[in-house]
C-alpha positions in Angstrom: 0.2 4.5 -6.6 -0.7 7.9 -9.0 0.5 11.2 -6.6 -2.5 13.0 -5.6 -3.1 16.4 -7.4 -4.2 18.5 -4.1 -0.9 17.4 -2.4 1.4 17.4 -5.5 0.0 20.9 -6.0 1.3 22.0 -2.6 4.4 20.3 -3.5 3.7 18.1 0.0 5.4 15.2 0.2 4.3 11.6 2.8 6.4 8.2 3.7 3.5 6.0 4.7 3.6 2.9 7.1 1.2 0.4 5.7 -0.1 -3.1 6.6 -1.2 -4.9 3.5 -3.1 -7.9 4.2 -2.5 -10.6 1.5 -4.7 -13.8 0.1 -3.9 -16.7 -0.7 -4.0 -15.8 -4.1 -1.6 -13.3 -4.0 -4.2 -10.3 -4.0 -4.0 -7.2 -1.6 -7.1 -8.0 0.1 -7.2 -5.0 3.0 -4.6 -1.7 3.8 -4.0 -0.4 7.2 -2.7 2.5 8.1 0.6 1.9 10.2 0.8 4.8 12.7 -0.5 8.2 11.9 -1.1 8.6 8.0 -2.4 11.7 5.5 -5.7 10.9 4.5 -5.8 12.1 1.3 -2.3 10.3 0.8 -3.3 7.1 2.3 -6.1 7.1 0.2 -4.7 7.3 -3.1 -2.1 4.6 -2.5 -4.9 2.2 -1.1 -6.6 2.3 -3.9 -4.0 1.9 -6.1 -2.4 -1.2 -3.9 -5.7 -3.0 -4.1 -6.7 -2.6 -8.0 -3.1 -3.6 -9.0 -0.3 -4.9 -6.2 0.1 -8.8 -6.7 2.3 -10.5 -4.0 3.8 -14.5 -4.6 1.5 -16.0 -2.1 3.0 -17.5 1.1 3.4 -20.9 1.5 2.7 -23.2 4.2 3.1 -27.3 3.5 3.1 -26.1 0.0 0.2 -24.5 0.0 -0.9 -21.1 -0.5 -2.0 -19.6 2.4 -2.9 -15.7 3.6 -0.2 -13.5 5.1 0.2 -9.8 5.6 3.4 -7.8 5.8 4.5 -3.9 6.7 5.8 -1.9 4.1 6.2 1.8 3.7 5.6 4.0 0.6 7.4 7.4 -0.2 5.3 9.8 -2.3 8.1 11.8 -3.3 8.4 14.6 -6.0 11.2 14.6 -8.2 13.5 17.4 -8.3 
């Protein structure tokens, strides 16, 4: 996701635990924080993930089904 400008200007980094709910069509339909997260980083990540991320749908008995996964997303500045 794009780095939040205020956080980049202050050279802040973050590691976010996120639970993604994925629809049967592979689109991410919800993003929830897992544990404590910075609101600015979470907002940037949530907007980007909902708009752009796609997954191969999970299947059950050969049919696409909704699923969820937990990821760690890191915002890190390059040296």
